[in-house]
ZADRENNU-852735 format. One record per residue (C-alpha): residue number from 1; residue in three letters; x, y, z. Coordinates in steps of 0.1 Angstrom, whole numbers, m for minus. Example, Ala and Ser with C-alpha at 12.3 -4.5 7.8 and 13.67 -1.06 7.14 Angstrom:
REM ZADRENNU-852735
- pos / code / u / v / w
- 1 / ALA / 123 / m45 / 78;
- 2 / SER / 137 / m11 / 71;
//
This chain:
REM ZADRENNU-852735
- pos / code / u / v / w
- 1 / MET / m92 / 94 / m267;
- 2 / ASP / m74 / 116 / m244;
- 3 / LYS / m38 / 113 / m236;
- 4 / LEU / m38 / 98 / m203;
- 5 / SER / m63 / 71 / m215;
- 6 / MET / m39 / 64 / m243;
- 7 / TYR / m10 / 62 / m219;
- 8 / ILE / m29 / 40 / m193;
- 9 / GLY / m39 / 16 / m222;
- 10 / THR / m4 / 8 / m227;
- 11 / LEU / 1 / m6 / m192;
- 12 / ASN / m8 / m43 / m185;
- 13 / ASN / m12 / m47 / m147;
- 14 / ALA / m47 / m34 / m135;
- 15 / ASN / m30 / m19 / m103;
- 16 / THR / m3 / m1 / m121;
- 17 / LYS / m30 / 15 / m144;
- 18 / ARG / m50 / 26 / m113;
- 19 / ASN / m19 / 38 / m94;
- 20 / TYR / m2 / 55 / m123;
- 21 / GLY / m35 / 72 / m133;
- 22 / ASN / m41 / 87 / m99;
- 23 / ASP / m5 / 99 / m95;
- 24 / ILE / m7 / 116 / m131;
- 25 / ARG / m43 / 130 / m124;
- 26 / PHE / m29 / 147 / m89;
- 27 / MET / m3 / 163 / m112;
- 28 / LEU / m26 / 176 / m139;
- 29 / GLU / m54 / 186 / m113;
- 30 / TYR / m28 / 208 / m95;
- 31 / VAL / m12 / 222 / m126;
- 32 / GLY / m45 / 229 / m144;
- 33 / LYS / m30 / 230 / m180;
- 34 / ASP / m32 / 207 / m209;
- 35 / GLU / m1 / 184 / m214;
- 36 / LYS / 11 / 205 / m244;
- 37 / ASP / 13 / 238 / m223;
- 38 / ILE / 28 / 224 / m191;
- 39 / ALA / 63 / 239 / m182;
- 40 / LEU / 93 / 227 / m160;
- 41 / ALA / 82 / 258 / m136;
- 42 / ASP / 47 / 242 / m134;
- 43 / LEU / 61 / 208 / m123;
- 44 / LEU / 85 / 224 / m99;
- 45 / ALA / 56 / 242 / m81;
- 46 / TRP / 35 / 209 / m80;
- 47 / LYS / 68 / 192 / m65;
- 48 / THR / 71 / 223 / m38;
- 49 / ASP / 32 / 218 / m30;
- 50 / MET / 37 / 181 / m23;
- 51 / VAL / 65 / 188 / 0;
- 52 / ASN / 45 / 217 / 19;
- 53 / ASN / 19 / 191 / 22;
- 54 / GLY / 39 / 169 / 40;
- 55 / LEU / 40 / 139 / 18;
- 56 / SER / 66 / 112 / 24;
- 57 / THR / 98 / 115 / 2;
- 58 / ALA / 89 / 80 / m13;
- 59 / THR / 56 / 92 / m25;
- 60 / ILE / 68 / 122 / m40;
- 61 / ALA / 95 / 103 / m56;
- 62 / ARG / 70 / 77 / m69;
- 63 / ARG / 49 / 103 / m80;
- 64 / ILE / 74 / 123 / m101;
- 65 / GLY / 88 / 90 / m116;
- 66 / THR / 53 / 81 / m130;
- 67 / VAL / 49 / 117 / m143;
- 68 / LYS / 83 / 116 / m160;
- 69 / ARG / 73 / 83 / m177;
- 70 / TYR / 42 / 99 / m189;
- 71 / PHE / 60 / 129 / m203;
- 72 / THR / 85 / 109 / m220;
- 73 / PHE / 57 / 85 / m235;
- 74 / LEU / 38 / 116 / m249;
- 75 / TYR / 69 / 130 / m264;
- 76 / ASP / 81 / 97 / m280;
- 77 / MET / 45 / 98 / m296;
- 78 / GLU / 49 / 134 / m309;
- 79 / LEU / 19 / 145 / m288;
- 80 / ILE / 39 / 172 / m270;
- 81 / ASP / 68 / 191 / m287;
- 82 / SER / 91 / 190 / m258;
- 83 / ASN / 94 / 170 / m222;
- 84 / PRO / 90 / 196 / m196;
- 85 / SER / 99 / 169 / m171;
- 86 / ARG / 135 / 160 / m185;
- 87 / LYS / 151 / 181 / m156;
- 88 / LEU / 128 / 173 / m130;
- 89 / LYS / 144 / 155 / m102;
- 90 / ALA / 130 / 133 / m76;
- 91 / PRO / 140 / 137 / m39;
- 92 / LYS / 163 / 114 / m20;
- 93 / ILE / 142 / 90 / m2;
- 94 / VAL / 144 / 93 / 35;
- 95 / ASN / 129 / 63 / 52;
- 96 / LYS / 111 / 70 / 83;
- 97 / VAL / 113 / 46 / 111;
- 98 / GLU / 77 / 45 / 123;
- 99 / PRO / 66 / 27 / 154;
- 100 / THR / 51 / m10 / 147;
- 101 / LEU / 19 / m17 / 156;
- 102 / THR / 17 / m45 / 185;
- 103 / LYS / m4 / m74 / 188;
- 104 / ASP / m24 / m56 / 216;
- 105 / GLU / m31 / m28 / 193;
- 106 / VAL / m43 / m50 / 166;
- 107 / ASN / m66 / m66 / 188;
- 108 / MET / m79 / m33 / 203;
- 109 / MET / m86 / m20 / 167;
- 110 / LEU / m105 / m54 / 160;
- 111 / ASN / m125 / m47 / 191;
- 112 / CYS / m131 / m13 / 178;
- 113 / GLY / m142 / m25 / 142;
- 114 / LYS / m177 / m10 / 132;
- 115 / ASN / m188 / m41 / 113;
- 116 / PRO / m177 / m76 / 105;
- 117 / ARG / m164 / m68 / 72;
- 118 / ASP / m138 / m42 / 86;
- 119 / LYS / m130 / m68 / 116;
- 120 / ALA / m123 / m94 / 88;
- 121 / ILE / m101 / m71 / 67;
- 122 / MET / m82 / m62 / 97;
- 123 / ALA / m76 / m97 / 106;
- 124 / THR / m68 / m107 / 72;
- 125 / LEU / m40 / m80 / 68;
- 126 / ALA / m26 / m87 / 103;
- 127 / SER / m24 / m124 / 102;
- 128 / THR / m10 / m127 / 64;
- 129 / GLY / 10 / m95 / 57;
- 130 / MET / m6 / m93 / 22;
- 131 / ARG / m6 / m61 / 4;
- 132 / ILE / m40 / m39 / 1;
- 133 / SER / m38 / m45 / m37;
- 134 / GLU / m37 / m83 / m31;
- 135 / LEU / m65 / m80 / m3;
- 136 / ILE / m89 / m63 / m25;
- 137 / SER / m85 / m87 / m56;
- 138 / ILE / m95 / m118 / m37;
- 139 / LYS / m124 / m135 / m52;
- 140 / LEU / m146 / m161 / m34;
- 141 / ASP / m135 / m189 / m58;
- 142 / ASP / m100 / m180 / m49;
- 143 / PHE / m105 / m201 / m18;
- 144 / ASP / m95 / m237 / m12;
- 145 / GLY / m104 / m246 / 23;
- 146 / ASP / m84 / m223 / 47;
- 147 / ASP / m59 / m215 / 19;
- 148 / VAL / m64 / m186 / m7;
- 149 / SER / m46 / m181 / m39;
- 150 / ILE / m38 / m143 / m45;
- 151 / VAL / m24 / m121 / m71;
- 152 / GLY / 7 / m102 / m61;
- 153 / LYS / 30 / m80 / m79;
- 154 / GLY / 37 / m87 / m115;
- 155 / ASN / 4 / m107 / m118;
- 156 / LYS / 23 / m135 / m98;
- 157 / ARG / 0 / m158 / m79;
- 158 / ARG / 10 / m168 / m45;
- 159 / LEU / m6 / m193 / m19;
- 160 / VAL / m16 / m177 / 15;
- 161 / HIS / m27 / m197 / 44;
- 162 / ILE / m57 / m182 / 64;
- 163 / ASN / m54 / m191 / 103;
- 164 / GLU / m82 / m204 / 124;
- 165 / LYS / m88 / m168 / 142;
- 166 / THR / m89 / m151 / 110;
- 167 / MET / m110 / m177 / 91;
- 168 / GLN / m138 / m171 / 119;
- 169 / TYR / m136 / m134 / 112;
- 170 / ILE / m142 / m140 / 73;
- 171 / LYS / m171 / m167 / 83;
- 172 / ASP / m188 / m140 / 104;
- 173 / TYR / m185 / m114 / 75;
- 174 / LEU / m196 / m139 / 48;
- 175 / LYS / m229 / m141 / 67;
- 176 / VAL / m237 / m105 / 60;
- 177 / ARG / m216 / m99 / 28;
- 178 / LYS / m234 / m82 / 2;
- 179 / ASP / m239 / m102 / m30;
- 180 / GLY / m235 / m88 / m68;
- 181 / ILE / m196 / m92 / m75;
- 182 / ASP / m171 / m120 / m70;
- 183 / ASN / m147 / m102 / m49;
- 184 / LEU / m145 / m113 / m12;
- 185 / PHE / m147 / m78 / 3;
- 186 / VAL / m175 / m57 / m11;
- 187 / SER / m182 / m19 / m5;
- 188 / ASN / m215 / m3 / 5;
- 189 / GLN / m220 / 2 / m31;
- 190 / HIS / m216 / m33 / m40;
- 191 / THR / m183 / m27 / m59;
- 192 / PRO / m147 / m38 / m50;
- 193 / MET / m133 / m22 / m21;
- 194 / ARG / m110 / 8 / m28;
- 195 / PRO / m75 / 10 / m10;
- 196 / GLU / m84 / 47 / m1;
- 197 / ALA / m116 / 36 / 17;
- 198 / ILE / m96 / 7 / 34;
- 199 / ASN / m69 / 30 / 45;
- 200 / ASP / m96 / 55 / 62;
- 201 / MET / m111 / 28 / 79;
- 202 / LEU / m79 / 16 / 94;
- 203 / LYS / m72 / 51 / 106;
- 204 / LYS / m106 / 57 / 121;
- 205 / SER / m104 / 22 / 140;
- 206 / ALA / m71 / 33 / 152;
- 207 / GLU / m85 / 65 / 164;
- 208 / ARG / m114 / 46 / 183;
- 209 / ALA / m90 / 24 / 198;
- 210 / GLY / m71 / 53 / 211;
- 211 / ILE / m37 / 44 / 194;
- 212 / ASP / m18 / 73 / 186;
- 213 / LYS / 3 / 61 / 157;
- 214 / ASN / 1 / 68 / 120;
- 215 / VAL / m18 / 37 / 111;
- 216 / HIS / m22 / 29 / 73;
- 217 / ASN / m24 / 0 / 48;
- 218 / HIS / 12 / m10 / 53;
- 219 / SER / 12 / m10 / 91;
- 220 / PHE / m2 / m43 / 93;
- 221 / ARG / 23 / m57 / 66;
- 222 / HIS / 51 / m42 / 86;
- 223 / MET / 36 / m58 / 120;
- 224 / PHE / 33 / m91 / 104;
- 225 / ALA / 70 / m92 / 91;
- 226 / THR / 82 / m80 / 127;
- 227 / CYS / 61 / m106 / 147;
- 228 / LEU / 79 / m133 / 123;
- 229 / LEU / 113 / m119 / 130;
- 230 / ASP / 107 / m118 / 166;
- 231 / ASN / 96 / m156 / 164;
- 232 / SER / 131 / m162 / 149;
- 233 / VAL / 113 / m174 / 115;
- 234 / PRO / 142 / m176 / 90;
- 235 / ILE / 144 / m148 / 65;
- 236 / GLU / 138 / m170 / 35;
- 237 / GLN / 106 / m183 / 48;
- 238 / ILE / 95 / m147 / 57;
- 239 / GLN / 101 / m137 / 20;
- 240 / LEU / 79 / m166 / 9;
- 241 / CYS / 51 / m158 / 31;
- 242 / MET / 52 / m118 / 21;
- 243 / GLY / 57 / m126 / m18;
- 244 / HIS / 88 / m105 / m21;
- 245 / SER / 108 / m114 / m52;
- 246 / ASP / 141 / m103 / m39;
- 247 / ILE / 152 / m112 / m5;
- 248 / SER / 168 / m79 / 0;
- 249 / VAL / 134 / m63 / 4;
- 250 / THR / 127 / m85 / 31;
- 251 / THR / 159 / m80 / 48;
- 252 / ARG / 149 / m45 / 52;
- 253 / TYR / 122 / m51 / 79;
- 254 / ALA / 150 / m71 / 97;
- 255 / ARG / 177 / m43 / 95;
- 256 / ILE / 150 / m19 / 108;
- 257 / ARG / 143 / m40 / 135;
- 258 / ASN / 178 / m46 / 143;
- 259 / GLU / 184 / m9 / 143;
- 260 / ARG / 156 / m4 / 168;
- 261 / ASP / 170 / m29 / 192;
- 262 / VAL / 204 / m16 / 191;
- 263 / ILE / 194 / 20 / 197;
- 264 / ARG / 171 / 11 / 227;
- 265 / ASN / 197 / m11 / 242;
- 266 / VAL / 225 / 14 / 239;
- 267 / MET / 206 / 47 / 247;
- 268 / ASP / 187 / 31 / 276;
- 269 / MET / 222 / 32 / 297;
- 270 / GLU / 225 / 57 / 323;
- 271 / VAL / 254 / 81 / 313;
- 272 / PHE / 248 / 107 / 342;
//
């Protein structure tokens, strides 16, 4: 068994295994060396490459954190003689305030969806605010009428309600859905959908709709939270709907929304 497989085997959550594995593979592919031969200079070059390629500080920090945990594991297991990541520092995370998708833009994307599956995915993301990992893990037998039990972070299950409009998109998709697996959303290869494939679909749908925004998986979750805030839904209820274990995570959406309103209202004044 190779070192990476050994480390991944110590993790419990399937999403964590996939995400950590991808982060570590990105590093190993860039460095091109066996773990025992990797030095701090190699990791610093990898970090610089991520910066030069325009990755967000949050993504870079997450990848570095994953790699540091990996090398700590290898060192503790005496599979490497020294830990090259010990002095590797993650960047300070700078939160970019990206324009939020509007209801009109979501409808434009739905109209530009290439097939019933893509439309059902977009409608589900927009109307529930669920994470992409939660969406791709939905099984057919998770449904109880128009409610669905989904697996969130930490393998915690929560109930999500599917509204009538979204349920119609799902019913239209089920008429043409490929068989072979239990997952609700199935790829063209009869396998569970991959986050990367959904992200690519969302970007292409936005392009066809003429939307000049950086649309990605989280855009729909952000739009859902913003919509609830705009309709004066109490923050505790938003926390419940979004599956946040800590309400401070939910209040980030409210803070960003309030900051935008303040900036727009104040800076819209004529000063000359």
